[in-house]
N, C-alpha and C positions, 0 to 999 in steps of 0.2 A: 449526579450520576450521568454518565455518558452512555448513550444507547445508540445503536445503529441497526437499521433494518436493511437488508439487501436481498436481491433476487437470488434464489438458490440454484444449485447445479441441477437438481431434479425439479420437476414441476412444482413450484411454490413450496419447495421442501424446506429450505433453510432461511431463517430470518435471524440476524444477529442482534442480540440485545446486550448493550454495553452500558456500564454504569459507573459514574463517579458519584459516590453516595452524597446526597444532599440532605441537609437538615433544616427544618423550618426556622426562619429568622425574620428580622425586620426587612420589609421591602418598600420600595417607593416606585411610583408610576414614572415611566420614562416619557420624555417629551418627543414631539415629532408626530406628523399626521398618521403614518402607518403604525407607529408604536405607542399610540396614546394609551391603549389598554394593557401594554406590557409592563410587568412589574420587575424592575431591576432588583435582583436578589442581593441580600447582604451575605457576607462570608469572606472567603479567601480570594483575593484578586490575583489571578495567575500571571498578570502582566501581558496577556495575549488579548488581541482584539479579533473577534470572529464575525463573519458575515452571518447574521441571524435571519433565517427565513421568516420568522415571526414579525420582525420589524423592517426587513429589507434594507438593512444597513449594518455597518460594523459596530458591534457593541463590546465593551470590556467583558472578558470572560471571568465571571465571579462565581465560584463554586462554594458549596457548603463547607468543604474541607479540602485541604491539599492531599488528604490521605486516601483518595479513591477516584478513579477515572478509567475510560476505555473507548476503543473503536474497532472497525472490522474491514476485512478484505484489503487489498494492497494499498489503495489510496488512504483509507482510514487507518490501516496498520501503520503507515508512515506517520500519520498524525498522532496515533497512540504512542509511538516511540518518541516523538518530539515532546509531547506533553510529559512523558515520564523522564526522559534523560536530559532535556534542556530546561524544562520548567518545574521539575520536581514533583509531579503528581504521581501517586501510587495507583496503578491501574487495577480495576476490578472489571472483569468481562464475563458476562453471562450470555451464552448463545442459545436462543430458542430455536428448536427444530420442529418444523411443521411436518410431521410424519403421517398425516392423514388429511386429504382434501380431495376435491372433485377430480383433479388431474391424476393424482396418484391412484385413486380408485379405478378410474377409467383405464389407465395404462396397465394396471395390475390385471384387470379383467382381460385385456387384449393379450397379455402374456401368460394368462392362466396361472398366476402366482398370487400369493396373499399380498394385500397392501403393506402389511408390516415388513415382509421380506424385501419387497421392492424399495420401501423407504429406507430400510437398513443398508441396502446396496447403494442408494443415492448418497446416504450420509457418509459411508466409508469412502466412496469415491471423492466426495467433497473434501473430507479431512485430508486425504492423500494429496489432492491438488493444492490445498492451502499450505500444507507442509512443504510441498515442492516449490511453492512461491515464497517460502520463508515468512509466511504470515504467522504471527505469534498465536498460540492456541488460547482459547478462552479459559477463564478460571473454572467454569463449570458449564456443562450442557444441560438444558432442560427440554425434554421432549413433550410435545402436546399430549400424546397418549398416556403419559405418566402423570399428567396433571389435570385430568378431566374433573375430579371432584372440586379442585380449586376454581376451575373455569365455571362450573355450575354455580358455585357459591358467589363468584364475581357477578354473574348474570343476575342472580337473585338479589344482590345488593343494588344493582342498577334499577331493577323493577321496583324494589321497595322504595327507592328514592324518586320514583315517578317518571323515569326516563326510558322505560321499555315496556313492552306488552307481549303477552303470549296469545296465540290464536288457537282456534278449534282444531286446526290441522297439526298442531304440535310444534309450530315454529315460534321463535321469539325474535322480535325486531326492536331495534333502537328507534325511539320516537324522536325524530329530528326536530319536530316543531317544539318540543319541550326545551330545546336549546336556544330558541329565539335567534337573535342576531349574533350569538356567540359562536355559531358554526361558520367556518370559513376563515379562520385565523391565518391560514397559510396561503390561501388563494384569493382572498378578497371576495370576488364575485363567484358564487358557487355555480358550477355548470348545471344546466337543466338535466334532470334524470332521464335515462333512456326509457323507452316504452316497456311497460311491464306485461307479462303474459296475462291473458284474460282471466286465468284462474288464480292470480296472485291474491294472497290473503293479507297483504300489507294495508295499513290504514292510509299511508301516503306513499307515492312512488319513490320518494327519496330515502325512505327508511331502509336500513340495512340489517342483515341477519346477524344475530348473536348466537342462535341455536337453530340448526336445520333438522327438520323431521326426517327420520330414516326413510330411504327408498328401498324397494324390494332388492334383496341380495346385496345390500350394502352393509359395511361394518357399522356398528352403532353402540351407544352406551345408554343406559337407563338414566332418566332425569325426571324432575317434577312435571315436565311438559310432555313426557313420552320418550320413546327411544329416538335417538338422533346423534348428532355430533356438532362440535363447535363451528361457528363461522370463523373466517380467517382473522379479522381484525381483533376479535376478543382474545385470541390466543396470546398475542404479543402484549396486550394491556395487562392480562392476568399474570403472565410470567414476569414482566418487569416489576409489577406491583408486589409480587411475592418476595422479590429480592430487595427492591429499593424503596418500597412504600409509596408515599403519595407525592413524591417530588423527584423530577429528573433535572440534572444540571444541563446535560446535552443529549439531544436525540439526533442521530445522524443516519443517512442512507442516500440512495440514489434519488435524483430529482423526480423520477417517475413515481416515487412512493409518497411524495408530499400530499397528493390528492389521488384517491380518497383515503389511502391507508393511514397515513400519519394524522390526517384531519379526523378520521374516525377514532383513532386511538386517543386523541385529545378529548373528544366528546365522551368516550367511554370512561376514561380515567377521571376526568373532572366531575362526571356524573356520579361515579362510584365513591370517590374520595370527598365529594362535596367541597372541592377547592376551586379557587378562581384561576390558578395557573399551575398546570401539572408539569409542563416542560418549560424550562427557562430559555433554552437555546435550541434551535433546529439548524443543523448543518446538512446541506444537500450537495452531493457530488454530481459532476457531469457524466455523460455516457461515453463509452468507447465506440467510435464510429469507424466504419470502413472508409478509408481515404477516398475522397471524391464523391461520396454519397452522403445524403442527408440522414439516412436511416441509421439507427443505432445497431451495434452488433448484438444479436440476440438469438437464442435457440429457436424462437418461434418464427423468425424471418429466415432461418437456415443460412445465415451469412456469417456464422461464427467460426472460430478456430478453438479447438479444445486445448486445455492447459497442457495435456500430455503431448499433443502435436506441436504446440508452440515451443515447448522445451526441447524438442529435437533440433531446433534451429538456433534459439537464443536462450540465454541463461536467465534465472530469476533476478540476478543483479542488474542485467541490462533492462529488464522490464521495469524494475523499480526506478531506475534513472529515467527511463522513458516517461513514467508517470510523474516524476518530480519536475519534468521540464515544462509542465503546464499546471495552472492552478487546479486544485482539486474540484473547484466549482465549475470548471469549463469542460465542454465536450472536447475530446481529443481524438485525432485521426490516427488510426493504426495502418501502417504499411511497412514493408520490408525496409524502405528507405529511412523512415523515422526511427525504426529499431536500430538500423546500422549507425545512424548518427549518435544514438545513445551509446552503442557499443564502442564507437571510436573515442568518445569522451572518456569512457572508463579506461580504455587502452592508453590514452594520453596521460591520465592520472597515474596509472600503474607504471608507465615508462618513466615519468618524472620521479616517482618515489625510488625506482631502481637506480636512476642516475644520481639522485641526491644521496642515496646510501653509498654508492660507489665513490662519490666525492668525499663523503665522511670517512671512508676507509682509506683514502689516498689512492684509490684505483682510477679515479677520473681526474685528469690534470686540466686545469683551466686557469684563466687569468685572475687578477684580483677581483674579489666579490664586493659589491656595494652592500656591505653588511647592515649599515644603518637604514638604508632604503628597504631592505627585506624585513627588518624588525618592524618598521613602521607599516609596511604593507600587511604583515601578519596581524598586527594590532587592529588595523582598519578592517581587515577581513572578518576577524572575530566579531567586531561590533556590527558590521553590515549583515552578517549571517544571523545573528541573534535578533536584530531589528526586523529582518525579513520574516523570520519564523514567528515573531510576535505579531506580525501584521497579517492575520488570517492565514498563517502557515504558508507564506509566500515562498514555496520551494524553488520556483524558477529563479528568483532573485538570489536566493542563497546559493544555488548551484553556479550561477554566473559569477558570484563573488569568489567562490572557491576556485573555479577554473581560471579566473583572472590572476589569482595568487600563483597558480601553477604556471601560467604563461610567463609571469614576471620571474619566477624562480628559474624556469628554463632559460630565460634570457641571460641569467648569470652563470649558467653552467655550459659555457662555450668551450668545448674540448680543444686542447692544443696538442700538437705532436711532440713538443719539447717540454721538459720539466720547467715549472715556474718557480721562481725564487721568492715570489711575493708571499705575504701572510695568508693563511687559510682561515676559513670561517665555518667550521663544521657545526658549531652549536646552533646557528640560526637555521641551517637546513634540517637539523634534527628536530627542532621545534616545529618547523613547517610540516615535515613528514608526520610527526605525531598528531598535529591538528587535523591534517587532511584525512588521515586514517580514522581518527576519532569522528570526524564529521560523517564519513560514509558509514562507519559502523553504527552510528546513532540511528540512521534511517534503514539499517538492515542490509547494507551493501558491503561486501568483502572485496578488498583490493588484493588480497593474497592470491586469489585465483586469477592470474593475469590473462588466462585464455578467454574468460567471459563467454564461454560456449557451453552447451549442455555436455555433461560428462557421465560416462559409465566406466566400467572397468577398462574398456579399450582406450578411452581418453587418458586415463591415468597411466596406462602402459605407454602410450604415445609420448606423454610428457616425460616419462623416465628415459625413453629412447633418445629424445632430443637432448636431454641433460647429459647423457653419456656421450653422445656424438660431439657436442660442444666441448665437453671436458677433454675428449681424446684429441680434437682439433687443437685445443689450447696447448696440450703437451707437445704436439708436433710443431706448432708455430714457435713455442718457446725454445725448443731444441734448434730449429732452423735459425733463430735470431741470436742464439748464444755464440759468443766469440771464443770462449775457452781461453787457453793460454797461447794460442797461435798468434804469431805476429808477422808483419810484412807480407811476403809472397805467399806464405802458408795460409795466412788469414784470408787473403784474397781468393785463393783456390778453394778454401773452405766455404766461403760465401757462394762461389759458383756452384760447388757441389750441392749445397743445400737450397739453392734458388728454386729448384723444382718443387721442393716441399712447401715453400712459401706460396708458389703459384697454385699448388694444389689446395692449400688452405683458402686462398682467395677465391678459387673456382668453387669450392664447396660453399663458401659464404654466399656467393652469387646464386648458386643453384638453390640454396635454401630460401633466399629472398624471393625467388620465383614461386616458391611454394608457400609464401606468406610467413616465413620465419626470418627475423632480422637478428643477425649476430653483431654485437658491438665489442670491438677489441679495446680493452683498457690497457693501462701500463703494465699490469701484472696478472690480469685475468680477462675473461671474456664472458659477456652476458648475452641473453637472447630474449626476444619477445615476439608475440604474434602480431602481424600487421593486419590492418583492416583490408577488405577486398579492394577498396579504391586506392590503396597504397602499393599494390603489387604491380610489377612490370606488366605493361600491356592492358591494364584495366582502365 
């Protein structure tokens, strides 16, 4: 089972739980200092190696079955697509929604609305943002407030197994001392607990809440320990266990969730299920940073950009390629410059595909093509991309390999003004186009929209207007170039008469270039594309 926890759009609202269903099977202890206690699972070897936070090394990704797996948000959505479409895993995704917690209750009070209505607003906004970013939806959503009985039962199981205790105030805490040295799998040395309030009813400062006693005027549910509501960590453990049982293949999320959230989930689940190893692999992604600053982009630091505002400037396809240009484990700097770099790469890929198609149709005339070299480069690219994706989802190396293929293909498509009598090689370009489009489609990027800019009705209208303008210009240009049946002096005069039309066509092409629209005249047609800002005159 693959599972991901991520920070939500609302305060602690959404946690993504994703699963690749795993079944108990023979296991063996892995070697290595950090991974001495890790049990390498038996099952289906995906052919992928992943960096496992449990062992702090790359381990072969072995899952219980190839028939189930999952991930979340853009970086993990890309991994989810790769596992599905490259390595043949069938994805099952369950998203847990934290629709009640301290921050939601506080904010709802400030707005004079119910916590349920505020949480519903956060949830719908989040779903809209994910759809706008082309993140695949989960198989099912599970809300905390709809699973309170299951959470209470899960807590009762932990208490019965001797790993938690209730207090006279109606709180329930996980007893970390009962875990001994098994706590801290993800971080090694456990940080010292922060100072507790003087009225704390914990036995030990490091214990964490499973059930919180209700405070005045707060939403609550009845329980064996009195009215209250769940703690944060227990929600995720219960929801994932409801769907996937006692074993996770992969648990994923942002690096800030490794401790204490994921560490506490491990403690809870292994205590409840009485198992030695609940999660086999933990994948953690790096943060999005504001370029030039060490701090991560976050709502609490007020240095973030909303998805809706972002999509006014860049498209979701551009953002996906931006994410792919760095390892999912590394922090990545956000800036307009880095986004424009990603946009220009997509424009280059789209332009090559358009040129290659024009060549296949006989509209682009060029010299003899090194067909054998292109077939070999295509074969090499296929192997390099799959090897990169199998190496901890190394998308930067995969993108570099594809862009190198495009560069080499462009080198063969050198247009000539005169017809070439040499042999043509459309098949190899057809195969290259098919592969490049398939690669980008695999990770959720469409090259069909060559603008790679946000679009509403006005963008679609603008696209249609440019299409009609280029089509009209082509007709005028073809008329001006046609010689008809005239010969000799009559033909010369005809050319002089039509010269202003050709000059007007050239002037229109230059004017459109100044506005970022490049027109390319082929032998029998004209095509157009949008230029990046730095390719425009004067930029």
